[in-house]
C-alpha positions in Angstrom: 42.8 -10.4 -3.5 41.2 -9.4 -0.2 41.7 -5.6 -1.2 39.7 -6.3 -4.4 37.0 -8.0 -2.6 36.8 -5.5 0.2 36.6 -2.7 -2.4 33.9 -4.6 -4.2 32.1 -5.2 -0.6 32.1 -1.3 -0.2 31.3 -0.6 -3.8 28.1 -2.8 -3.6 27.2 -1.4 -0.1 27.5 2.1 -1.7 25.5 0.7 -4.6 22.7 -0.3 -2.3 22.5 3.3 -0.7 22.6 4.7 -4.2 19.8 2.5 -5.4 17.8 3.4 -2.2 18.3 7.3 -2.9 17.3 6.6 -6.6 14.2 4.9 -5.6 13.2 7.8 -3.0 13.9 10.3 -5.6 11.5 8.9 -8.2 9.1 8.4 -5.5 9.2 12.0 -4.4 8.6 13.3 -7.9 5.4 14.9 -8.4 4.2 12.9 -11.3 0.7 12.5 -10.2 -1.0 15.0 -8.1 -4.4 13.3 -7.4 -4.6 10.5 -5.0 -4.8 6.9 -6.2 -7.1 4.2 -4.9 -4.1 1.8 -5.0 -0.7 1.8 -3.9 2.4 0.6 -6.1 5.1 -1.9 -5.0 7.5 -0.9 -2.3 10.6 -1.3 -4.4 12.9 -0.2 -1.6 11.7 -3.1 0.5 11.8 -5.5 -2.5 15.3 -4.7 -3.4 16.4 -5.0 0.5 15.0 -8.5 0.6 16.5 -9.6 -2.6 20.0 -8.2 -1.7 19.6 -9.4 1.9 18.9 -12.9 0.9 21.6 -13.1 -1.9 24.3 -11.2 -0.4 23.9 -10.4 3.3 27.0 -8.6 3.6 26.0 -6.1 1.0 23.5 -4.8 3.3 24.5 -4.4 6.8 21.9 -3.5 9.4 23.3 0.1 10.0 22.9 0.9 6.3 19.6 -0.6 6.1 18.4 1.4 9.1 19.7 4.8 7.7 18.1 4.2 4.2 14.7 2.9 5.6 14.8 6.1 8.4 15.6 8.5 5.5 12.7 7.0 3.8 10.5 7.5 6.7 11.3 11.1 7.0 11.2 12.0 3.5 7.8 10.2 2.8 6.3 11.5 6.1 5.7 8.4 7.7 6.1 8.1 11.8 10.0 8.3 12.0 11.4 4.9 12.7 8.4 2.5 12.7 8.7 1.2 9.1 12.5 1.3 9.4 12.4 -0.9 12.5 10.0 -3.2 10.9 11.9 -3.6 7.6 15.1 -4.0 9.4 13.6 -6.7 11.5 12.2 -8.5 8.4 15.4 -8.1 6.3 17.6 -9.5 9.2 15.0 -12.2 9.5 15.5 -13.0 5.8 19.4 -12.8 6.2 19.3 -15.3 8.8 17.3 -17.6 6.6 19.8 -16.9 3.6 21.8 -20.0 4.1 18.9 -22.3 4.3 17.0 -20.8 1.1 20.3 -20.9 -0.8 19.7 -24.5 -1.7 15.9 -24.2 -1.9 13.9 -23.4 -5.0 12.8 -19.8 -6.1 9.4 -20.7 -5.0 10.3 -21.2 -1.4 12.3 -17.9 -1.5 9.4 -16.0 -2.9 6.8 -17.6 -0.3 9.3 -16.8 2.5 9.6 -13.2 1.2 5.9 -12.9 0.8 5.4 -14.2 4.5 7.8 -11.6 5.8 6.2 -8.7 3.8 2.8 -9.6 5.0 4.0 -9.6 8.6 5.9 -6.3 8.1 2.8 -4.7 6.6 0.3 -5.9 9.3 2.7 -5.2 12.1 2.9 -1.7 11.0 -1.0 -1.3 10.7 -1.2 -2.9 14.2 1.4 -0.6 15.7 -0.1 2.6 14.0 -3.5 1.7 15.5 -2.2 0.9 18.9 -0.5 4.7 18.8 -3.8 5.8 17.5 -2.3 7.2 14.2 -4.7 7.1 11.3 -3.9 4.1 9.1 -4.3 4.1 5.4 -7.2 2.2 3.8 -6.8 -1.5 4.1 -7.1 -1.6 0.2 -3.9 0.4 -0.1 -2.0 -1.9 2.2 -3.3 -5.1 0.4 -2.4 -3.7 -3.0 1.1 -2.6 -1.8 1.5 -6.0 -0.4 0.2 -7.8 -3.5 2.1 -5.7 -6.0 5.3 -5.8 -3.9 5.0 -9.7 -3.7 4.4 -9.9 -7.6 7.2 -7.7 -8.4 9.7 -9.5 -6.3 10.6 -12.0 -9.3 11.3 -8.9 -11.3 13.5 -7.3 -8.7 15.4 -10.5 -8.2 16.0 -10.6 -12.1 17.4 -7.2 -12.0 19.3 -7.7 -8.9 20.9 -10.9 -10.4 21.2 -10.0 -14.1 21.8 -6.2 -14.0 23.4 -5.4 -10.8 25.4 -8.8 -10.2 24.2 -9.8 -6.9 24.0 -13.3 -7.2 23.2 -16.0 -4.5 26.3 -17.4 -2.7 27.4 -20.8 -3.5 28.4 -23.3 -0.7 32.1 -22.8 -1.6 32.2 -19.0 -2.1 34.4 -16.7 -0.1 33.3 -13.7 1.6 35.2 -10.2 1.6 37.3 -11.5 4.7 38.5 -14.6 3.0 36.1 -16.9 4.9 33.8 -19.5 3.5 30.1 -18.7 3.4 
């Protein structure tokens, strides 16, 4: 029984890394060559939040840090800044997961929206302190709004298609311990 659950644990961890790589692949495709006046949702951060709240053991901190660091390098952002902020935000959500397990989806959505807001504005503040040019405020606000609005869809995909469901009070983790 534990071999099956451990293999599922590693399969889902590798699934998260693969999901991150697929998102980055499509993000890097040159589908539009002119700059837009708005930014799309950050799907990688949205999926990381959804997976971190539902099954924290599927997204360990090392995997999160590596995927987001790779995203920083490929998307030509300051290396490590977004990765650290995303890691802090998702780990904060993972620590709240047990309390949000029994709460309504609206409470979860609000909590994720607050964490996303803190990540995006901390990024802007730290970029400003380092005297690095920041993107226009409208880009940050549209990214925040669209990521927050896309979160229910990301949760539906996470739950329905990927099979990452919230833990119930009597469930066992991969090590056979109650969660």
